NUNU-573243 format. One record per atom (N, C-alpha, C): residue in three letters; x negated, y negated, z negated. Coordinates in steps of 0.05 Angstrom, whole numbers, plus 5000, padded with zeros to 4 digits. Atoms other than C-alpha are relative to their C-alpha. Layout:
residues N
ALAXYZ;...
This chain:
residues 264
MET498750205005;MET499350054999;MET498349644997;THR501750284995;THR496949295026;THR500849944973;MET499850185020;MET495848924961;MET499449645002;ASN502050264989;ASN495948034958;ASN498050034971;MET502050125024;MET490347924913;MET498449685005;THR501350324997;THR487547264896;THR497749955006;GLN503350004990;GLN481447184944;GLN499349705015;PRO501250234998;PRO477746664964;PRO500849885038;SER500049994964;SER479546375044;SER497149975008;TYR502450014996;TYR474746555081;TYR500349855043;GLN499950144966;GLN472646195163;GLN500650335019;TYR500249744979;TYR469946865192;TYR500350214997;LEU499349695008;LEU472947455157;LEU502649984991;ASN497149995012;ASN480147725143;ASN499450224978;VAL500349875014;VAL479748105080;VAL503250104986;GLN496949855009;GLN485848635062;GLN498650164981;PHE499149865017;PHE487949004999;PHE501350285004;GLU498749765000;GLU489749745003;GLU500050174983;GLU502049875030;GLU488249954932;GLU500850305009;PRO502850085006;PRO483750344926;PRO498249905017;ILE500650094987;ILE481650104983;ILE499449655018;ALA501150295002;ALA478549425013;ALA499650035031;LEU500850134967;LEU478249195090;LEU498749755000;VAL501050325001;VAL473548695111;VAL499550045020;CYS499749974966;CYS474448495185;CYS498549755005;LEU500750154984;LEU470048085219;LEU501449825019;ASN497850094987;ASN472947585254;ASN499549765005;ARG500650124983;ARG469547175307;ARG499650055026;PRO499949844971;PRO471147445370;PRO500049815016;ALA501450204984;ALA470146865412;ALA497650065004;LYS503249894999;LYS462447005399;LYS499450294996;ARG500549715007;ARG463247785398;ARG499049974974;ASN499949945028;ASN463347685321;ASN496749944987;ALA502950065007;ALA455047445329;ALA499549904973;ILE501650025022;ILE451647365261;ILE499849724998;SER501550224995;SER451846655240;SER498249934963;ASP500849975034;ASP448946355168;ASP502550004983;ALA497150005022;ALA456946195147;ALA501250304996;LEU499749765005;LEU457646895168;LEU499450244973;VAL502949835031;VAL451447195118;VAL501849904977;THR499450035033;THR454046765063;THR502950095001;GLU498350035008;GLU461346925071;GLU500150314999;LEU500849664997;LEU459547745077;LEU498650074971;ARG501649965025;ARG455147685010;ARG502149964981;HIS497550075023;HIS460747284974;HIS501850264996;VAL497849804996;VAL465747814995;VAL499350254984;PHE501249775008;PHE462148394981;PHE498049934956;GLU500850025026;GLU459048124911;GLU501850064982;THR497450085008;THR466047954891;THR501650174992;MET498849714993;MET469448634901;MET501050054978;PRO498050025032;PRO474648764847;PRO498850264996;ALA501449795000;ALA472449344804;ALA502750255005;THR498349664994;THR478849714823;THR499550135035;VAL500449814977;VAL476449854896;VAL498550205000;ARG500549735006;ARG474050444906;ARG498050175023;ALA501449904972;ALA471650484987;ALA500349775011;ILE499950254986;ILE471149925032;ILE499850075029;ILE500450004968;ILE472649935105;ILE498449735006;LEU501850234986;LEU467749405150;LEU500750045026;HIS499549934964;HIS471149365223;HIS499949635008;ALA500350234995;ALA471948795270;ALA501749895019;GLU498150214985;GLU476548235312;GLU498350075031;GLY501250044981;GLY476048455383;GLY499050195013;GLU500949794984;GLU472648815427;GLU496950114988;HIS502349955004;HIS465848855400;HIS499449984959;PHE499350045028;PHE463448905326;PHE498449895001;CYS501750275000;CYS457348505332;CYS498049955019;ALA502749854988;ALA453148355374;ALA497049685002;GLY502150085013;GLY447348085333;GLY500149604995;LEU500650375014;LEU444747305303;LEU501349905017;ASP500250274985;ASP446646725326;ASP499049875019;LEU502950274996;LEU441446415368;LEU499149905009;ALA499750284989;ALA444045835378;ALA498849824973;GLU501550135024;GLU441545755299;GLU497849944996;MET502549905009;MET435346005312;MET497349795010;ARG502550174993;ARG431445455350;ARG499749784981;GLU501650225019;GLU426045045322;GLU500350014981;ARG500649975035;ARG425745365251;ARG496650004997;ALA503549995010;ALA418445285217;ALA499750284987;THR500649755015;THR415645925196;THR501050044974;VAL499249935025;VAL417045905117;VAL503749995008;GLU496549965003;GLU425045675139;GLU500050225014;ALA498549684976;ALA425346355190;ALA499750154980;MET499549825021;MET423246735130;MET500950034971;HIS498449985010;HIS427246445084;HIS503250115016;HIS498549914985;HIS432846655137;HIS500050224989;SER499749734999;SER431147195141;SER500650214969;ARG500049855031;ARG430647345065;ARG503150004995;MET497249965010;MET438147095061;MET501550255008;TRP498449774990;TRP440947645109;TRP499950194992;HIS501349795017;HIS436048135062;HIS502750044977;ALA499149995031;ALA440247894998;ALA503050115012;ALA496749994994;ALA447647945033;ALA499650325007;PHE499949754996;PHE445848645064;PHE499250214979;GLU499649855028;GLU444048844998;GLU502450004982;GLN496950015019;GLN451048734973;GLN501050265016;ILE498649845001;ILE452949205018;ILE498950224998;GLN502549805007;GLN447549795007;GLN501050054976;PHE500149885035;PHE447849724930;PHE502449924991;GLY498250175015;GLY455049354920;GLY501750184984;ARG497449825024;ARG461349674879;ARG500350245019;ALA498349844990;ALA463150184931;ALA499950035018;PRO501049934966;PRO461250534992;PRO502049925016;VAL499650284978;VAL462350185051;VAL500650285035;VAL498949884968;VAL465350595123;VAL500449785017;ALA500650264980;ALA462750075184;ALA502250195030;VAL498049924973;VAL468250215249;VAL498449855028;LEU501550064986;LEU463050095307;LEU501949945028;LYS498850044978;LYS465449825372;LYS497749865022;GLY501050244992;GLY463249535435;GLY496449934982;ALA503249975001;ALA456649205421;ALA499949944968;THR500349995030;THR453249395359;THR496749974999;ILE502850094988;ILE446349075375;ILE499349754984;GLY502150145026;GLY440648745334;GLY500849934981;GLY498650015030;GLY442948395277;GLY502050194999;GLY497449865005;GLY450448755284;GLY498850365002;LEU501349765001;LEU445749465291;LEU497850014967;GLU501649965042;GLU442549195215;GLU502549994982;LEU497950025014;LEU448949075194;LEU501850214998;ALA499249705001;ALA450949755210;ALA499150134989;SER502749855024;SER444750025179;SER501350054974;ALA498750075030;ALA447549725115;ALA502050204983;CYS498349905009;CYS452950085112;CYS498950374998;HIS501149675015;HIS452950885080;HIS502050255029;VAL499349714975;VAL457951265141;VAL501849775013;ARG499850044981;ARG458551085212;ARG502050035026;VAL497849944981;VAL464951155249;VAL500149835033;ALA500850114967;ALA463451005329;ALA502650035017;GLU498149914979;GLU469050945387;GLU498249985024;GLU501449854970;GLU466751165460;GLU499349775009;SER501150224981;SER465650425479;SER497449864986;ALA501350115010;ALA460350305427;ALA497350085014;PHE504449994995;PHE452350125443;PHE498749904989;TYR502150145023;TYR446449975408;TYR497049945011;ALA502750205000;ALA441149485421;ALA498049984982;LEU501650175023;LEU434749195393;LEU498549755017;PRO501150054984;PRO433948685447;PRO497149814999;GLU501450145014;GLU429848275396;GLU496849975024;GLY503050024989;GLY422848445430;GLY500349915023;SER498750194977;SER425148115494;SER500449805002;ARG500150255005;ARG425447545462;ARG498449874980;GLY502450075000;GLY419347455437;GLY500450064969;LEU500449985029;LEU422147585361;LEU500150294987;PHE499849675013;PHE422048195318;PHE502250034980;VAL497649955022;VAL428048415270;VAL499249854981;GLY499450155031;GLY429548045204;GLY502550064980;GLY498649985028;GLY435348305174;GLY500050234996;GLY500849835018;GLY432748955146;GLY499150265017;ALA499449774981;ALA432549365212;ALA497350174995;SER502249775010;SER425149635199;SER500050124985;VAL500049935023;VAL427449845140;VAL501750265004;ARG497049735004;ARG434650215150;ARG499850175029;VAL500049834978;VAL434150365222;VAL499550275001;PRO501749735008;PRO428250885217;PRO501650224987;ARG498449805014;ARG431751265168;ARG502150185017;LEU498049844992;LEU437351375217;LEU499750135023;ILE500649854965;ILE433851495286;ILE497250015000;GLY503449954992;GLY426051495266;GLY498649755007;VAL500550224993;VAL421350985276;VAL499249985032;ALA500649974970;ALA419051245354;ALA501949975018;ARG497550074988;ARG426351165371;ARG500849684998;MET499750245012;MET426850485340;MET498349915020;ALA502050184986;ALA419850225374;ALA500850015028;ASP499149974984;ASP422450465437;ASP502149815017;MET499550115003;MET427750175437;MET499349504998;MET501450284995;MET424349475420;MET498549965021;LEU502750034976;LEU418449585467;LEU501849975031;THR498549974970;THR422849785529;THR503749795003;GLY496750114994;GLY430649455515;GLY501750204999;ARG498849774999;ARG433150125509;ARG502549934995;VAL497149965012;VAL440550115501;VAL501350285001;TYR498649705008;TYR443950715472;TYR503849975001;ASP496950035007;ASP451650895488;ASP500250154973;ALA498849955013;ALA456051125448;ALA499350374988;LYS499749705006;LYS455051885447;LYS496850014993;GLU502349985007;GLU446751825446;GLU499849794979;GLY500749995031;GLY447851405388;GLY500550174982;TYR498649785017;TYR451551935356;TYR498150205001;ASP501349694996;ASP446752525376;ASP497349894983;ALA501750045016;ALA440952065348;ALA500449904980;GLY499750125034;GLY443851845280;GLY501549805004;ILE499750324992;ILE446351215290;ILE503050044986;ALA497550045016;ALA453651405273;ALA500350334998;GLN499549655025;GLN456152095226;GLN503150045016;TYR498049864991;TYR462552135272;TYR500549745028;LEU500250214969;LEU464551865350;LEU503350145009;VAL498150035000;VAL471351735363;VAL502149945030;LYS499150164980;LYS475751545427;LYS500849644987;SER500250365005;SER476650675436;SER502950054983;GLY496850035019;GLY482450545387;GLY500950214974;GLU499749795015;GLU481951135339;GLU498049894978;GLY502550105012;GLY475850835296;GLY500949984971;LEU499350035022;LEU479850495242;LEU500950204985;ALA499049755013;ALA484351075231;ALA498450184988;ARG501349845007;ARG478851475224;ARG498349944970;ALA501050115026;ALA475851005175;ALA501650044978;ARG498349935021;ARG481451035131;ARG499950254999;GLU499449725016;GLU482151755124;GLU497950074985;LEU503349945014;LEU473851765103;LEU500349904981;ALA500450175032;ALA475051215058;ALA502150094982;GLY497349855008;GLY481451575039;GLY498650234969;ARG502449815013;ARG476352125013;ARG498749954985;ILE501950125015;ILE471651734987;ILE501249914972;ALA498950115017;ALA475851384943;ALA501050224974;GLN499149885022;GLN478052014908;GLN497250144972;ASN502649935020;ASN470752134886;ASN501150014981;SER501350005031;SER468052184812;SER499149585010;PRO501850325007;PRO466051334799;PRO496350085009;THR502949965010;THR459751644777;THR498450165023;THR501249724975;THR458752134848;THR498749875011;ASN499950134979;ASN459651614890;ASN498049765003;TYR502350155008;TYR454651114845;TYR497350185010;ALA502149784986;ALA450151674858;ALA498450045026;VAL500449884971;VAL449951794927;VAL499049735010;THR501550274979;THR449451034949;THR497949894984;GLN501950115010;GLN445150794892;GLN497050164996;VAL502549895013;VAL440851354870;VAL498350135026;LEU501849764987;LEU439751794926;LEU498349855025;PRO502350174979;PRO436551254984;PRO497249874976;ARG502350065015;ARG432151104920;ARG497950234998;ILE501049744998;ILE430851884919;ILE497950065012;ALA501550054969;ALA427951864993;ALA497849834993;ASP501950285003;ASP423151254974;ASP497650094980;GLN501549855020;GLN419951704920;GLN499150195005;SER501549784985;SER415152194916;SER501250304990;ILE500249795008;ILE415952984907;ILE502050004974;GLN499949885030;GLN416153044835;GLN501249774982;ASP498050255010;ASP418752364819;ASP503450095006;GLY497450044987;GLY424452424866;GLY501650264986;LEU497749685005;LEU426653194832;LEU500349924974;LEU499149945031;LEU425852894755;LEU503049855004;THR497150154992;THR430652314786;THR503150105002;GLU498449804990;GLU434852794817;GLU501650144961;SER500049855024;SER434853204748;SER502149774974;LEU499550285018;LEU437152544707;LEU503549925009;MET497650214988;MET442952304753;MET502350335002;ALA498049695001;ALA445453134755;ALA501750064973;ALA498250095030;ALA446253034679;ALA500949904994;ILE498550265002;ILE448952444680;ILE502950105000;ALA498049924982;ALA453852664728;ALA502150194983;LEU499349815014;LEU455653244688;LEU502349954980;SER499550085025;SER456752874630;SER502749895002;ASP498150124991;ASP461852484663;ASP502650114998;PRO497349875006;PRO469252674633;PRO502050055018;GLN498349844981;GLN472252694702;GLN498650195014;THR502549865001;THR466753064722;THR501250384984;GLN499949675014;GLN468453644668;GLN503150085007;GLU498049825002;GLU475953594684;GLU500850025032;ARG500649914966;ARG474453694764;ARG498850215006;LEU500549684992;LEU471054314749;LEU502350144983;ALA497149725016;ALA476954644695;ALA501649975016;ALA497249984972;ALA481654454757;ALA498050185013;PHE502249764995;PHE475654884793;PHE501650234994;LEU500249825009;LEU475655304757;LEU503450264996;GLU497749915001;GLU482355444742;GLU501950035027;HIS498149944977;HIS484255504812;HIS501849845014;LYS497750145000;LYS488454904813;LYS498449765027;VAL501150214988;VAL484454574870;VAL499550195020;GLY500949784976;GLY483054884943;GLY496650024993;ARG502949865003;ARG476155294948;ARG498349735035;VAL501450114966;VAL471454925014;VAL500450155022;ARG500149884974;ARG473355135083;ARG499149865021;PRO500850184971;PRO471554845151;PRO501849895018;ALA497750225002;ALA475854375177;ALA501550115030;
């Protein structure tokens, strides 16, 4: 059910609540949802102030394209230090998406390039429609990625594939991106939001402790040494097991009150 909640007015975002799911929609279709400074600021704010009742978030876009990347009109004649601070502003905003209150499901379609791919890579689950295509055109424009792509995109597709995209201007279509690991789901055009709602609904039913562990702890374990990672895993496993919700869910499973895992 859609809920009316008191929220600030955004110029470039539409925000809706279908408790316990929030939908954040990029709303700059005339610019193919290119990311301006104002849009970055709004993204950071909406994810920073997400209500505690939200258990899953869907990030999608108005129009035919998810996001065509950085609004280059704002990048002219930036001094070196200013450009560095601009990059760090993006980092701070996307950090709120990756390590925010709830898991984020992105719906990708049309252009998902440059900063748009950086934004998508900060999300946890990506559903691509068959119209989606991916590129990192910064190399051909004399630029280097600045919104976190060098950290997040290689974790999805590997350093070699990212280097190829930047050096040669290679464009991946939706199927190639799915096969490479950019998106976990591939659906027909127009079906992305419905699939995202389905996935977000499943995510929202999980224990908050488990969702926290997956979004906050798992990526940090990946950055640790093997022994440090194993210790962190043990600590998180113990915390999750002690959660009263976990005990209730285990009891329900053992008493055959919930179904066993079966292939779809």
